[in-house]
N, CA, C and O atoms as a Tinker XYZ file with bonds, in Angstrom:
   440  protein
     1  N     -6.323000  -17.352000   -7.596000    73     2
     2  CA    -5.982000  -16.026000   -7.146000    64     1     3
     3  C     -4.586000  -15.674000   -7.656000    63     2     4     5
     4  O     -3.689000  -16.517000   -7.679000    81     3
     5  N     -4.418000  -14.426000   -8.059000    73     3     6
     6  CA    -3.135000  -13.933000   -8.527000    64     5     7
     7  C     -2.373000  -13.350000   -7.337000    63     6     8     9
     8  O     -2.909000  -12.530000   -6.591000    81     7
     9  N     -1.133000  -13.773000   -7.167000    73     7    10
    10  CA    -0.314000  -13.314000   -6.045000    64     9    11
    11  C      0.201000  -11.895000   -6.265000    63    10    12    13
    12  O     -0.044000  -11.287000   -7.307000    81    11
    13  N      0.918000  -11.376000   -5.267000    73    11    14
    14  CA     1.567000  -10.071000   -5.356000    64    13    15
    15  C      0.953000   -9.056000   -4.420000    63    14    16    17
    16  O     -0.010000   -8.380000   -4.780000    81    15
    17  N      1.514000   -8.937000   -3.191000    73    15    18
    18  CA     0.937000   -7.982000   -2.247000    64    17    19
    19  C      1.842000   -6.772000   -1.999000    63    18    20    21
    20  O      1.420000   -5.842000   -1.312000    81    19
    21  N      3.038000   -6.747000   -2.517000    73    19    22
    22  CA     3.916000   -5.583000   -2.420000    64    21    23
    23  C      4.177000   -5.123000   -3.841000    63    22    24    25
    24  O      5.032000   -5.670000   -4.538000    81    23
    25  N      3.424000   -4.102000   -4.266000    73    23    26
    26  CA     3.534000   -3.709000   -5.665000    64    25    27
    27  C      3.164000   -2.254000   -5.880000    63    26    28    29
    28  O      2.611000   -1.586000   -5.007000    81    27
    29  N      3.486000   -1.799000   -7.055000    73    27    30
    30  CA     3.164000   -0.444000   -7.497000    64    29    31
    31  C      2.641000   -0.561000   -8.922000    63    30    32    33
    32  O      2.752000   -1.613000   -9.551000    81    31
    33  N      2.079000    0.514000   -9.416000    73    31    34
    34  CA     1.550000    0.457000  -10.767000    64    33    35
    35  C      1.267000    1.835000  -11.329000    63    34    36    37
    36  O      1.659000    2.854000  -10.762000    81    35
    37  N      0.588000    1.841000  -12.437000    73    35    38
    38  CA     0.204000    3.071000  -13.121000    64    37    39
    39  C     -1.314000    3.047000  -13.270000    63    38    40    41
    40  O     -1.881000    2.047000  -13.710000    81    39
    41  N     -1.967000    4.138000  -12.909000    73    39    42
    42  CA    -3.425000    4.219000  -13.008000    64    41    43
    43  C     -3.816000    4.160000  -14.487000    63    42    44    45
    44  O     -3.407000    5.000000  -15.289000    81    43
    45  N     -4.610000    3.154000  -14.823000    73    43    46
    46  CA    -5.100000    2.976000  -16.191000    64    45    47
    47  C     -6.501000    3.531000  -16.349000    63    46    48    49
    48  O     -6.855000    4.070000  -17.398000    81    47
    49  N     -7.291000    3.394000  -15.304000    73    47    50
    50  CA    -8.678000    3.852000  -15.314000    64    49    51
    51  C     -9.033000    4.121000  -13.862000    63    50    52    53
    52  O     -8.430000    3.539000  -12.961000    81    51
    53  N     -9.998000    4.990000  -13.621000    73    51    54
    54  CA   -10.342000    5.309000  -12.246000    64    53    55
    55  C    -11.848000    5.407000  -12.090000    63    54    56    57
    56  O    -12.575000    5.753000  -13.022000    81    55
    57  N    -12.289000    5.093000  -10.892000    73    55    58
    58  CA   -13.702000    5.203000  -10.587000    64    57    59
    59  C    -14.070000    6.630000  -10.222000    63    58    60    61
    60  O    -13.210000    7.507000  -10.142000    81    59
    61  N    -15.349000    6.848000  -10.002000    73    59    62
    62  CA   -15.857000    8.188000   -9.711000    64    61    63
    63  C    -15.273000    8.770000   -8.428000    63    62    64    65
    64  O    -15.132000    9.988000   -8.320000    81    63
    65  N    -14.932000    7.929000   -7.455000    73    63    66
    66  CA   -14.407000    8.417000   -6.182000    64    65    67
    67  C    -12.917000    8.680000   -6.179000    63    66    68    69
    68  O    -12.343000    8.962000   -5.127000    81    67
    69  N    -12.284000    8.596000   -7.327000    73    67    70
    70  CA   -10.822000    8.733000   -7.397000    64    69    71
    71  C    -10.401000   10.035000   -8.062000    63    70    72    73
    72  O     -9.500000   10.046000   -8.901000    81    71
    73  N    -11.050000   11.125000   -7.690000    73    71    74
    74  CA   -10.791000   12.416000   -8.336000    64    73    75
    75  C     -9.358000   12.908000   -8.142000    63    74    76    77
    76  O     -8.862000   13.688000   -8.955000    81    75
    77  N     -8.683000   12.465000   -7.075000    73    75    78
    78  CA    -7.319000   12.920000   -6.808000    64    77    79
    79  C     -6.282000   12.240000   -7.699000    63    78    80    81
    80  O     -5.117000   12.638000   -7.704000    81    79
    81  N     -6.686000   11.231000   -8.441000    73    79    82
    82  CA    -5.767000   10.506000   -9.309000    64    81    83
    83  C     -6.189000   10.655000  -10.763000    63    82    84    85
    84  O     -7.374000   10.771000  -11.077000    81    83
    85  N     -5.204000   10.649000  -11.629000    73    83    86
    86  CA    -5.447000   10.732000  -13.066000    64    85    87
    87  C     -4.851000    9.505000  -13.744000    63    86    88    89
    88  O     -3.933000    8.884000  -13.209000    81    87
    89  N     -5.364000    9.158000  -14.906000    73    87    90
    90  CA    -4.758000    8.088000  -15.678000    64    89    91
    91  C     -3.310000    8.461000  -15.955000    63    90    92    93
    92  O     -3.013000    9.597000  -16.325000    81    91
    93  N     -2.417000    7.505000  -15.775000    73    91    94
    94  CA    -0.995000    7.741000  -15.981000    64    93    95
    95  C     -0.229000    8.012000  -14.702000    63    94    96    97
    96  O      1.002000    7.988000  -14.710000    81    95
    97  N     -0.937000    8.273000  -13.583000    73    95    98
    98  CA    -0.254000    8.489000  -12.306000    64    97    99
    99  C      0.441000    7.205000  -11.860000    63    98   100   101
   100  O     -0.116000    6.114000  -11.980000    81    99
   101  N      1.653000    7.344000  -11.349000    73    99   102
   102  CA     2.374000    6.219000  -10.755000    64   101   103
   103  C      1.947000    6.127000   -9.299000    63   102   104   105
   104  O      1.934000    7.134000   -8.591000    81   103
   105  N      1.598000    4.926000   -8.846000    73   103   106
   106  CA     1.090000    4.750000   -7.491000    64   105   107
   107  C      1.717000    3.545000   -6.802000    63   106   108   109
   108  O      2.046000    2.544000   -7.440000    81   107
   109  N      1.874000    3.663000   -5.492000    73   107   110
   110  CA     2.219000    2.535000   -4.639000    64   109   111
   111  C      0.930000    2.042000   -4.010000    63   110   112   113
   112  O     -0.005000    2.817000   -3.812000    81   111
   113  N      0.877000    0.754000   -3.695000    73   111   114
   114  CA    -0.328000    0.142000   -3.146000    64   113   115
   115  C     -0.078000   -0.304000   -1.716000    63   114   116   117
   116  O      0.869000   -1.043000   -1.445000    81   115
   117  N     -0.929000    0.145000   -0.801000    73   115   118
   118  CA    -0.915000   -0.357000    0.578000    64   117   119
   119  C     -1.826000   -1.579000    0.601000    63   118   120   121
   120  O     -3.036000   -1.442000    0.424000    81   119
   121  N     -1.265000   -2.787000    0.820000    73   119   122
   122  CA    -2.090000   -3.985000    0.748000    64   121   123
   123  C     -2.865000   -4.291000    2.023000    63   122   124   125
   124  O     -3.603000   -5.275000    2.069000    81   123
   125  N     -2.712000   -3.468000    3.059000    73   123   126
   126  CA    -3.356000   -3.733000    4.351000    64   125   127
   127  C     -4.697000   -3.023000    4.437000    63   126   128   129
   128  O     -4.825000   -1.987000    5.089000    81   127
   129  N     -5.677000   -3.584000    3.781000    73   127   130
   130  CA    -7.005000   -2.973000    3.743000    64   129   131
   131  C     -7.716000   -3.272000    5.060000    63   130   132   133
   132  O     -7.875000   -4.430000    5.445000    81   131
   133  N     -8.138000   -2.218000    5.737000    73   131   134
   134  CA    -8.855000   -2.374000    6.997000    64   133   135
   135  C    -10.260000   -1.821000    6.848000    63   134   136   137
   136  O    -10.609000   -1.251000    5.813000    81   135
   137  N    -11.063000   -1.992000    7.888000    73   135   138
   138  CA   -12.467000   -1.588000    7.794000    64   137   139
   139  C    -12.629000   -0.071000    7.851000    63   138   140   141
   140  O    -13.574000    0.462000    7.270000    81   139
   141  N    -11.727000    0.639000    8.539000    73   139   142
   142  CA   -11.799000    2.091000    8.624000    64   141   143
   143  C    -12.785000    2.631000    9.636000    63   142   144   145
   144  O    -12.898000    3.848000    9.780000    81   143
   145  N    -13.509000    1.769000   10.349000    73   143   146
   146  CA   -14.511000    2.250000   11.295000    64   145   147
   147  C    -14.354000    1.701000   12.707000    63   146   148   149
   148  O    -14.914000    2.273000   13.642000    81   147
   149  N    -13.624000    0.627000   12.891000    73   147   150
   150  CA   -13.537000    0.039000   14.227000    64   149   151
   151  C    -12.629000    0.867000   15.141000    63   150   152   153
   152  O    -11.895000    1.738000   14.673000    81   151
   153  N    -12.684000    0.595000   16.420000    73   151   154
   154  CA   -11.897000    1.296000   17.433000    64   153   155
   155  C    -10.405000    1.251000   17.125000    63   154   156   157
   156  O     -9.695000    2.223000   17.384000    81   155
   157  N     -9.921000    0.146000   16.580000    73   155   158
   158  CA    -8.490000   -0.043000   16.376000    64   157   159
   159  C     -7.927000    0.681000   15.162000    63   158   160   161
   160  O     -6.737000    0.997000   15.140000    81   159
   161  N     -8.734000    0.950000   14.165000    73   159   162
   162  CA    -8.230000    1.504000   12.906000    64   161   163
   163  C     -7.359000    2.755000   13.054000    63   162   164   165
   164  O     -6.306000    2.808000   12.417000    81   163
   165  N     -7.729000    3.770000   13.856000    73   163   166
   166  CA    -6.876000    4.960000   13.920000    64   165   167
   167  C     -5.575000    4.758000   14.687000    63   166   168   169
   168  O     -4.639000    5.538000   14.507000    81   167
   169  N     -5.486000    3.742000   15.533000    73   167   170
   170  CA    -4.349000    3.646000   16.453000    64   169   171
   171  C     -3.419000    2.466000   16.224000    63   170   172   173
   172  O     -2.235000    2.554000   16.548000    81   171
   173  N     -3.905000    1.391000   15.690000    73   171   174
   174  CA    -3.087000    0.184000   15.506000    64   173   175
   175  C     -3.789000   -0.718000   14.496000    63   174   176   177
   176  O     -4.853000   -0.362000   13.988000    81   175
   177  N     -3.206000   -1.890000   14.196000    73   175   178
   178  CA    -3.850000   -2.733000   13.176000    64   177   179
   179  C     -5.323000   -3.006000   13.480000    63   178   180   181
   180  O     -5.708000   -3.284000   14.616000    81   179
   181  N     -6.107000   -2.920000   12.452000    73   179   182
   182  CA    -7.550000   -3.118000   12.535000    64   181   183
   183  C     -7.877000   -4.515000   13.055000    63   182   184   185
   184  O     -7.223000   -5.497000   12.704000    81   183
   185  N     -8.910000   -4.577000   13.903000    73   183   186
   186  CA    -9.349000   -5.858000   14.430000    64   185   187
   187  C     -9.918000   -6.746000   13.333000    63   186   188   189
   188  O     -9.907000   -7.971000   13.456000    81   187
   189  N    -10.414000   -6.136000   12.265000    73   187   190
   190  CA   -10.992000   -6.914000   11.173000    64   189   191
   191  C    -10.101000   -6.864000    9.934000    63   190   192   193
   192  O    -10.594000   -6.962000    8.810000    81   191
   193  N     -8.779000   -6.711000   10.136000    73   191   194
   194  CA    -7.841000   -6.612000    9.032000    64   193   195
   195  C     -8.054000   -7.743000    8.029000    63   194   196   197
   196  O     -8.213000   -8.903000    8.409000    81   195
   197  N     -8.055000   -7.398000    6.773000    73   195   198
   198  CA    -8.234000   -8.314000    5.646000    64   197   199
   199  C     -9.661000   -8.813000    5.494000    63   198   200   201
   200  O     -9.925000   -9.598000    4.583000    81   199
   201  N    -10.588000   -8.400000    6.337000    73   199   202
   202  CA   -11.961000   -8.849000    6.126000    64   201   203
   203  C    -12.507000   -8.322000    4.811000    63   202   204   205
   204  O    -13.164000   -9.067000    4.084000    81   203
   205  N    -12.249000   -7.020000    4.471000    73   203   206
   206  CA   -12.670000   -6.640000    3.122000    64   205   207
   207  C    -11.884000   -7.456000    2.096000    63   206   208   209
   208  O    -12.490000   -8.085000    1.229000    81   207
   209  N    -10.572000   -7.461000    2.172000    73   207   210
   210  CA    -9.698000   -8.274000    1.328000    64   209   211
   211  C     -8.323000   -7.643000    1.258000    63   210   212   213
   212  O     -8.188000   -6.423000    1.354000    81   211
   213  N     -7.317000   -8.456000    1.093000    73   211   214
   214  CA    -5.958000   -7.970000    0.923000    64   213   215
   215  C     -5.444000   -8.386000   -0.444000    63   214   216   217
   216  O     -5.420000   -9.577000   -0.753000    81   215
   217  N     -5.026000   -7.416000   -1.281000    73   215   218
   218  CA    -4.496000   -7.772000   -2.602000    64   217   219
   219  C     -3.322000   -8.744000   -2.490000    63   218   220   221
   220  O     -2.401000   -8.524000   -1.704000    81   219
   221  N     -3.360000   -9.788000   -3.258000    73   219   222
   222  CA    -2.316000  -10.799000   -3.249000    64   221   223
   223  C     -2.441000  -11.792000   -2.114000    63   222   224   225
   224  O     -1.663000  -12.742000   -2.027000    81   223
   225  N     -3.434000  -11.576000   -1.228000    73   223   226
   226  CA    -3.670000  -12.478000   -0.101000    64   225   227
   227  C     -5.066000  -13.093000   -0.224000    63   226   228   229
   228  O     -5.231000  -14.312000   -0.190000    81   227
   229  N     -6.056000  -12.226000   -0.365000    73   227   230
   230  CA    -7.446000  -12.678000   -0.474000    64   229   231
   231  C     -8.069000  -12.402000   -1.836000    63   230   232   233
   232  O     -9.002000  -13.088000   -2.253000    81   231
   233  N     -7.549000  -11.400000   -2.521000    73   231   234
   234  CA    -8.039000  -11.050000   -3.858000    64   233   235
   235  C     -6.825000  -10.932000   -4.785000    63   234   236   237
   236  O     -5.686000  -10.892000   -4.322000    81   235
   237  N     -7.074000  -10.878000   -6.078000    73   235   238
   238  CA    -5.974000  -10.799000   -7.042000    64   237   239
   239  C     -5.070000   -9.616000   -6.729000    63   238   240   241
   240  O     -5.538000   -8.525000   -6.405000    81   239
   241  N     -3.765000   -9.855000   -6.832000    73   239   242
   242  CA    -2.777000   -8.852000   -6.471000    64   241   243
   243  C     -1.979000   -8.341000   -7.644000    63   242   244   245
   244  O     -2.434000   -8.347000   -8.788000    81   243
   245  N     -0.770000   -7.895000   -7.331000    73   243   246
   246  CA     0.068000   -7.164000   -8.268000    64   245   247
   247  C      0.661000   -7.952000   -9.407000    63   246   248   249
   248  O      1.194000   -7.350000  -10.340000    81   247
   249  N      0.598000   -9.264000   -9.380000    73   247   250
   250  CA     1.115000  -10.031000  -10.508000    64   249   251
   251  C      0.078000  -10.183000  -11.618000    63   250   252   253
   252  O      0.338000  -10.818000  -12.640000    81   251
   253  N     -1.087000   -9.598000  -11.409000    73   251   254
   254  CA    -2.116000   -9.579000  -12.449000    64   253   255
   255  C     -1.790000   -8.455000  -13.430000    63   254   256   257
   256  O     -1.070000   -7.519000  -13.080000    81   255
   257  N     -2.305000   -8.537000  -14.636000    73   255   258
   258  CA    -2.080000   -7.463000  -15.604000    64   257   259
   259  C     -2.724000   -6.166000  -15.114000    63   258   260   261
   260  O     -2.167000   -5.083000  -15.296000    81   259
   261  N     -3.896000   -6.283000  -14.495000    73   259   262
   262  CA    -4.598000   -5.129000  -13.940000    64   261   263
   263  C     -5.052000   -5.482000  -12.531000    63   262   264   265
   264  O     -5.290000   -6.650000  -12.222000    81   263
   265  N     -5.171000   -4.479000  -11.686000    73   263   266
   266  CA    -5.580000   -4.686000  -10.304000    64   265   267
   267  C     -6.550000   -3.583000   -9.909000    63   266   268   269
   268  O     -6.296000   -2.408000  -10.173000    81   267
   269  N     -7.656000   -3.954000   -9.280000    73   267   270
   270  CA    -8.613000   -2.973000   -8.772000    64   269   271
   271  C     -8.309000   -2.788000   -7.290000    63   270   272   273
   272  O     -8.323000   -3.743000   -6.513000    81   271
   273  N     -8.031000   -1.528000   -6.912000    73   271   274
   274  CA    -7.612000   -1.220000   -5.547000    64   273   275
   275  C     -8.434000   -0.044000   -5.031000    63   274   276   277
   276  O     -8.652000    0.916000   -5.769000    81   275
   277  N     -8.900000   -0.095000   -3.769000    73   275   278
   278  CA    -9.605000    1.062000   -3.209000    64   277   279
   279  C     -8.699000    2.297000   -3.239000    63   278   280   281
   280  O     -7.503000    2.198000   -2.967000    81   279
   281  N     -9.263000    3.442000   -3.565000    73   279   282
   282  CA    -8.482000    4.667000   -3.739000    64   281   283
   283  C     -7.712000    5.042000   -2.473000    63   282   284   285
   284  O     -6.620000    5.601000   -2.566000    81   283
   285  N     -8.261000    4.745000   -1.289000    73   283   286
   286  CA    -7.557000    5.103000   -0.061000    64   285   287
   287  C     -6.364000    4.188000    0.221000    63   286   288   289
   288  O     -5.674000    4.369000    1.224000    81   287
   289  N     -6.115000    3.223000   -0.637000    73   287   290
   290  CA    -4.950000    2.341000   -0.498000    64   289   291
   291  C     -3.832000    2.756000   -1.454000    63   290   292   293
   292  O     -2.796000    2.094000   -1.512000    81   291
   293  N     -4.027000    3.836000   -2.201000    73   291   294
   294  CA    -3.047000    4.276000   -3.194000    64   293   295
   295  C     -2.259000    5.492000   -2.711000    63   294   296   297
   296  O     -2.793000    6.366000   -2.028000    81   295
   297  N     -0.982000    5.529000   -3.080000    73   295   298
   298  CA    -0.108000    6.660000   -2.769000    64   297   299
   299  C      0.608000    7.072000   -4.042000    63   298   300   301
   300  O      1.255000    6.255000   -4.698000    81   299
   301  N      0.484000    8.357000   -4.387000    73   299   302
   302  CA     1.114000    8.858000   -5.611000    64   301   303
   303  C      2.629000    8.813000   -5.447000    63   302   304   305
   304  O      3.171000    9.201000   -4.412000    81   303
   305  N      3.298000    8.332000   -6.488000    73   303   306
   306  CA     4.756000    8.244000   -6.516000    64   305   307
   307  C      5.287000    9.145000   -7.625000    63   306   308   309
   308  O      4.548000    9.494000   -8.545000    81   307
   309  N      6.565000    9.526000   -7.547000    73   307   310
   310  CA     7.141000   10.335000   -8.633000    64   309   311
   311  C      7.064000    9.584000   -9.959000    63   310   312   313
   312  O      7.349000    8.388000  -10.011000    81   311
   313  N      6.686000   10.271000  -11.020000    73   311   314
   314  CA     6.507000    9.613000  -12.317000    64   313   315
   315  C      7.815000    9.039000  -12.861000    63   314   316   317
   316  O      7.785000    8.105000  -13.663000    81   315
   317  N      8.946000    9.571000  -12.446000    73   315   318
   318  CA    10.225000    9.060000  -12.929000    64   317   319
   319  C     10.758000    7.863000  -12.155000    63   318   320   321
   320  O     11.789000    7.301000  -12.524000    81   319
   321  N     10.072000    7.466000  -11.090000    73   319   322
   322  CA    10.532000    6.335000  -10.275000    64   321   323
   323  C     10.276000    5.037000  -11.030000    63   322   324   325
   324  O      9.174000    4.805000  -11.527000    81   323
   325  N     11.293000    4.201000  -11.111000    73   323   326
   326  CA    11.154000    2.949000  -11.867000    64   325   327
   327  C     10.173000    2.009000  -11.170000    63   326   328   329
   328  O     10.019000    2.075000   -9.950000    81   327
   329  N      9.506000    1.136000  -11.928000    73   327   330
   330  CA     8.590000    0.167000  -11.310000    64   329   331
   331  C      9.303000   -0.732000  -10.300000    63   330   332   333
   332  O      8.719000   -1.113000   -9.285000    81   331
   333  N     10.558000   -1.070000  -10.577000    73   331   334
   334  CA    11.303000   -1.940000   -9.662000    64   333   335
   335  C     11.508000   -1.257000   -8.309000    63   334   336   337
   336  O     11.349000   -1.891000   -7.266000    81   335
   337  N     11.857000    0.024000   -8.322000    73   335   338
   338  CA    12.037000    0.759000   -7.065000    64   337   339
   339  C     10.694000    1.041000   -6.393000    63   338   340   341
   340  O     10.583000    0.995000   -5.168000    81   339
   341  N      9.696000    1.328000   -7.188000    73   339   342
   342  CA     8.373000    1.642000   -6.641000    64   341   343
   343  C      7.807000    0.494000   -5.824000    63   342   344   345
   344  O      7.117000    0.728000   -4.831000    81   343
   345  N      8.082000   -0.731000   -6.215000    73   343   346
   346  CA     7.570000   -1.901000   -5.507000    64   345   347
   347  C      8.148000   -2.007000   -4.098000    63   346   348   349
   348  O      7.588000   -2.709000   -3.256000    81   347
   349  N      9.254000   -1.326000   -3.831000    73   347   350
   350  CA     9.869000   -1.381000   -2.509000    64   349   351
   351  C      9.306000   -0.347000   -1.541000    63   350   352   353
   352  O      9.669000   -0.362000   -0.364000    81   351
   353  N      8.436000    0.547000   -1.993000    73   351   354
   354  CA     7.896000    1.588000   -1.119000    64   353   355
   355  C      7.185000    0.973000    0.086000    63   354   356   357
   356  O      7.439000    1.386000    1.218000    81   355
   357  N      6.315000    0.008000   -0.127000    73   355   358
   358  CA     5.553000   -0.581000    0.980000    64   357   359
   359  C      6.445000   -1.355000    1.943000    63   358   360   361
   360  O      6.350000   -1.105000    3.144000    81   359
   361  N      7.305000   -2.278000    1.508000    73   359   362
   362  CA     8.121000   -2.997000    2.490000    64   361   363
   363  C      9.124000   -2.102000    3.223000    63   362   364   365
   364  O      9.389000   -2.320000    4.405000    81   363
   365  N      9.683000   -1.103000    2.545000    73   363   366
   366  CA    10.611000   -0.191000    3.219000    64   365   367
   367  C      9.860000    0.642000    4.253000    63   366   368   369
   368  O     10.385000    0.896000    5.337000    81   367
   369  N      8.635000    1.071000    3.931000    73   367   370
   370  CA     7.868000    1.853000    4.911000    64   369   371
   371  C      7.559000    1.014000    6.153000    63   370   372   373
   372  O      7.520000    1.548000    7.262000    81   371
   373  N      7.341000   -0.284000    5.983000    73   371   374
   374  CA     7.119000   -1.167000    7.138000    64   373   375
   375  C      8.369000   -1.226000    8.019000    63   374   376   377
   376  O      8.275000   -1.176000    9.245000    81   375
   377  N      9.535000   -1.334000    7.385000    73   375   378
   378  CA    10.786000   -1.379000    8.141000    64   377   379
   379  C     11.028000   -0.062000    8.873000    63   378   380   381
   380  O     11.428000   -0.071000   10.038000    81   379
   381  N     10.795000    1.061000    8.213000    73   379   382
   382  CA    10.986000    2.375000    8.845000    64   381   383
   383  C     10.011000    2.556000   10.007000    63   382   384   385
   384  O     10.383000    3.097000   11.049000    81   383
   385  N      8.774000    2.108000    9.837000    73   383   386
   386  CA     7.795000    2.196000   10.919000    64   385   387
   387  C      8.271000    1.385000   12.127000    63   386   388   389
   388  O      8.156000    1.843000   13.263000    81   387
   389  N      8.801000    0.194000   11.891000    73   387   390
   390  CA     9.325000   -0.636000   12.979000    64   389   391
   391  C     10.480000    0.039000   13.700000    63   390   392   393
   392  O     10.562000   -0.010000   14.927000    81   391
   393  N     11.367000    0.664000   12.952000    73   391   394
   394  CA    12.496000    1.391000   13.547000    64   393   395
   395  C     11.969000    2.543000   14.408000    63   394   396   397
   396  O     12.448000    2.756000   15.522000    81   395
   397  N     10.989000    3.282000   13.894000    73   395   398
   398  CA    10.397000    4.381000   14.662000    64   397   399
   399  C      9.735000    3.874000   15.942000    63   398   400   401
   400  O      9.928000    4.454000   17.011000    81   399
   401  N      8.954000    2.792000   15.840000    73   399   402
   402  CA     8.265000    2.241000   17.015000    64   401   403
   403  C      9.244000    1.733000   18.060000    63   402   404   405
   404  O      8.974000    1.822000   19.257000    81   403
   405  N     10.388000    1.196000   17.615000    73   403   406
   406  CA    11.400000    0.670000   18.537000    64   405   407
   407  C     12.260000    1.775000   19.142000    63   406   408   409
   408  O     13.024000    1.525000   20.075000    81   407
   409  N     12.141000    2.986000   18.622000    73   407   410
   410  CA    12.919000    4.107000   19.141000    64   409   411
   411  C     14.386000    4.042000   18.769000    63   410   412   413
   412  O     15.226000    4.618000   19.460000    81   411
   413  N     14.707000    3.349000   17.686000    73   411   414
   414  CA    16.102000    3.241000   17.254000    64   413   415
   415  C     16.545000    4.574000   16.673000    63   414   416   417
   416  O     15.873000    5.142000   15.812000    81   415
   417  N     17.676000    5.067000   17.147000    73   415   418
   418  CA    18.217000    6.347000   16.696000    64   417   419
   419  C     19.669000    6.146000   16.261000    63   418   420   421
   420  O     20.354000    5.264000   16.778000    81   419
   421  N     20.144000    6.970000   15.304000    73   419   422
   422  CA    21.557000    6.871000   14.927000    64   421   423
   423  C     22.436000    7.355000   16.079000    63   422   424   425
   424  O     22.047000    8.227000   16.856000    81   423
   425  N     23.612000    6.776000   16.167000    73   423   426
   426  CA    24.533000    7.211000   17.212000    64   425   427
   427  C     25.415000    6.068000   17.670000    63   426   428   429
   428  O     25.514000    5.025000   17.025000    81   427
   429  N     26.046000    6.298000   18.792000    73   427   430
   430  CA    26.993000    5.328000   19.356000    64   429   431
   431  C     26.218000    4.279000   20.146000    63   430   432   433
   432  O     25.300000    4.591000   20.904000    81   431
   433  N     26.620000    3.021000   19.942000    73   431   434
   434  CA    26.008000    1.925000   20.710000    64   433   435
   435  C     26.556000    1.950000   22.118000    63   434   436   437
   436  O     27.710000    2.317000   22.339000    81   435
   437  N     25.732000    1.561000   23.063000    73   435   438
   438  CA    26.205000    1.515000   24.449000    64   437   439
   439  C     26.543000    0.100000   24.860000    63   438   440
   440  O     26.957000   -0.131000   25.996000    81   439
């Protein structure tokens, strides 16, 4: 298995269900593939998380020359964003989500 679960890339080819993306689009990859149908999916981590597969965890990931990713796991990024910065989109979003969930706000400490 090829490692790499926090990555970004450029669309080289797309399947029939990927009409919103074009070849050449810069994309970030959400590696947390869930089932999309269970009770937990809309509100919190899926009960069957990774059962389909997680890139870089269960299936080949971002260190491969090419990676096949479900279209609903892709997020369009600005075309001028460097690949090095693009790879940080997923881990930074996790940190921001944690800050939001914890209710951390800027201001004076008590």
